[in-house]
C-alpha positions in Angstrom: 111.1 -120.9 -30.8 110.7 -122.2 -34.4 107.5 -123.6 -35.6 106.2 -126.0 -38.3 103.1 -127.4 -39.8 101.2 -130.4 -38.4 97.8 -131.3 -39.6 97.5 -127.9 -41.2 98.3 -126.1 -38.0 101.5 -124.5 -36.7 103.1 -126.4 -33.9 105.8 -125.1 -31.5 107.0 -125.7 -28.0 105.9 -123.1 -25.5 109.1 -122.8 -23.5 112.7 -123.8 -23.2 113.8 -127.0 -21.5 114.5 -127.2 -17.8 117.9 -128.6 -16.6 116.3 -131.9 -15.5 114.5 -132.2 -18.9 117.8 -131.6 -20.8 119.5 -134.3 -18.8 116.6 -136.7 -19.3 116.7 -135.9 -23.1 120.4 -136.8 -23.2 119.7 -140.2 -21.6 116.6 -140.7 -23.8 118.7 -140.2 -27.0 121.4 -142.6 -25.7 118.7 -145.2 -25.0 117.1 -144.7 -28.5 120.5 -145.2 -30.1 121.1 -148.3 -28.1 118.0 -149.9 -29.5 119.6 -149.6 -32.9 123.0 -150.7 -31.9 121.5 -153.8 -30.2 119.4 -154.7 -33.2 116.0 -154.0 -31.6 115.0 -151.6 -34.2 115.9 -150.7 -37.8 116.1 -147.2 -39.1 113.6 -145.0 -37.3 111.2 -147.7 -36.2 110.4 -147.9 -32.5 110.4 -145.0 -30.1 111.4 -144.0 -26.6 110.0 -141.6 -24.0 110.6 -140.4 -20.5 108.4 -138.5 -18.0 109.8 -135.5 -16.1 107.1 -134.1 -13.9 104.1 -133.7 -16.1 106.1 -133.4 -19.3 106.7 -136.4 -21.5 109.9 -136.3 -23.6 109.6 -138.4 -26.7 111.6 -139.2 -29.8 110.4 -137.3 -32.8 108.8 -138.8 -35.9 111.0 -140.0 -38.7 114.4 -138.6 -37.4 117.3 -141.1 -37.3 118.5 -141.3 -33.7 122.1 -140.7 -34.6 121.1 -137.2 -35.8 119.3 -136.1 -32.7 120.9 -133.2 -30.9 120.2 -131.4 -27.6 118.3 -128.7 -29.5 116.0 -131.4 -30.9 114.3 -132.0 -27.5 110.7 -132.8 -28.0 108.1 -132.8 -25.2 104.4 -132.9 -24.7 102.1 -132.6 -21.7 99.9 -135.6 -20.6 97.2 -134.4 -23.0 99.6 -134.6 -26.0 99.9 -130.8 -26.4 103.5 -130.0 -27.5 105.3 -127.9 -24.9 109.0 -128.4 -26.0 110.6 -128.3 -29.4 109.6 -128.0 -33.0 109.9 -131.5 -34.2 106.7 -133.6 -34.6 106.5 -136.2 -31.8 106.4 -139.9 -32.7 103.3 -141.2 -34.3 103.0 -143.7 -31.4 102.5 -141.0 -28.9 99.0 -142.3 -27.9 100.6 -145.5 -26.6 103.2 -143.7 -24.6 100.7 -141.3 -23.1 98.3 -144.2 -22.3 101.0 -145.8 -20.2 101.8 -142.7 -18.3 98.2 -141.9 -17.6 97.5 -145.4 -16.3 100.7 -146.4 -14.4 103.5 -144.9 -12.4 106.0 -145.4 -15.2 108.7 -142.9 -15.8 110.0 -144.3 -19.0 108.7 -146.3 -22.0 110.6 -148.2 -24.7 108.8 -149.5 -27.9 110.7 -151.6 -30.5 110.2 -153.8 -33.5 112.5 -156.5 -32.2 112.6 -159.4 -34.6 112.1 -162.4 -32.3 109.4 -160.7 -30.2 107.5 -159.5 -33.3 107.7 -163.1 -34.7 106.2 -164.5 -31.5 103.5 -161.9 -31.6 102.2 -163.5 -34.8 102.1 -167.0 -33.4 100.5 -167.0 -29.9 98.2 -164.9 -27.7 100.7 -165.1 -24.9 104.4 -165.8 -24.7 104.8 -169.3 -23.2 106.5 -169.4 -19.8 109.8 -170.6 -21.2 112.0 -169.0 -18.5 111.6 -167.9 -14.9 112.5 -164.3 -15.8 108.8 -164.1 -17.0 108.3 -163.1 -13.4 110.4 -160.0 -13.8 107.8 -158.6 -16.2 104.9 -159.3 -13.8 103.9 -162.7 -15.2 103.1 -164.3 -18.6 103.6 -161.7 -21.3 100.4 -161.1 -23.3 100.0 -160.1 -26.9 97.9 -157.0 -27.6 95.4 -157.5 -30.4 96.5 -155.8 -33.7 95.4 -152.3 -34.6 96.8 -149.7 -36.9 99.9 -148.0 -35.5 99.4 -144.6 -33.9 95.7 -145.1 -33.1 93.8 -144.9 -29.8 92.5 -148.4 -30.6 96.1 -149.8 -30.4 96.7 -147.8 -27.2 93.7 -149.4 -25.6 94.6 -152.9 -26.8 98.1 -152.4 -25.3 96.7 -151.3 -22.0 94.6 -154.4 -21.7 97.7 -156.5 -22.4 99.8 -154.5 -19.9 97.4 -155.0 -17.0 99.5 -156.0 -14.0 102.5 -156.3 -16.3 105.5 -154.2 -17.2 105.8 -155.4 -20.8 103.7 -156.8 -23.6 103.9 -157.8 -27.2 102.0 -156.0 -29.9 100.5 -158.4 -32.5 102.4 -158.1 -35.9 104.1 -155.0 -34.6 106.6 -155.3 -31.7 107.2 -154.7 -28.0 106.2 -152.3 -25.4 107.8 -152.0 -22.0 107.9 -149.5 -19.2 109.8 -148.9 -16.0 110.7 -146.4 -13.3 113.8 -145.4 -15.4 115.0 -145.6 -19.0 117.5 -148.2 -18.0 114.8 -150.4 -16.4 112.5 -150.0 -19.4 115.3 -150.9 -21.8 116.4 -153.9 -19.7 112.8 -155.2 -19.7 112.6 -154.8 -23.5 115.9 -156.7 -24.0 114.8 -159.4 -21.6 111.5 -159.9 -23.5 113.3 -160.1 -26.8 115.7 -162.7 -25.3 112.9 -164.9 -24.0 111.1 -164.7 -27.3 114.3 -165.8 -29.1 114.7 -168.6 -26.5 111.2 -169.9 -27.1 111.5 -169.8 -30.9 114.8 -171.6 -30.7 113.5 -174.4 -28.4 110.3 -174.8 -30.4 112.2 -175.2 -33.6 113.7 -178.6 -32.6 111.9 -181.3 -34.7 109.9 -183.7 -32.6 110.5 -181.9 -29.4 108.4 -179.5 -27.3 110.1 -177.2 -24.7 109.3 -177.7 -21.1 107.3 -174.7 -19.7 107.1 -173.4 -16.2 103.9 -173.5 -14.3 102.2 -170.3 -13.1 103.0 -171.3 -9.5 106.7 -171.7 -10.4 106.7 -168.2 -12.0 105.0 -166.7 -9.0 107.6 -168.3 -6.7 110.3 -166.6 -8.6 108.4 -163.3 -8.5 108.6 -163.5 -4.7 112.3 -164.1 -4.7 112.9 -161.3 -7.2 111.4 -158.8 -4.7 114.4 -159.2 -2.5 117.0 -159.6 -5.3 120.1 -157.4 -5.6 121.6 -154.8 -3.3 119.0 -153.6 -0.8 119.4 -150.0 0.4 
């Protein structure tokens, strides 16, 4: 294994990737690239992670997603100790680990999506502009601002995520988790769409958008539990 410097100390993964970790890394990289293609991030902003057993695979810091290769696999344990790879993990690792320690999530997507970030600067909670609010667990809260990469931000995020699968980060972006990378990504995209919808409706002069009541959102939540193909 190669090694590098981080905070004055050598860092290296302790072992090679297991087959299931290699497969998860491939899907993680594809998801990260999709966030760029779909305009949810610019450059190397945002990050993606997936949990395989007690290992968290995560995008590395400062590396463009289109340059990531199978050998760039980066993984840490739930305490943040690097066990796979030689690239330094994302600076937002505290947020990702906080989600995995506190929920049953298997994947996390963090972006700097434009409309969602704009909404995070305006309100403490995304107004209930659409019934798909229920798909995220209820009205989407805004986590209080804190410097990126800090434990303070991770704790603010956890409070906003209580009983939710997504939140906004004030003056920063979005955070969403799920049981798979596709689900976490879909929730991220849904949140960005709802933010864009609310901003668009709110921009009409002299008009205010109709909002759904909490009871209406909860009713949809009940219907969504049986939505789709049941197996």
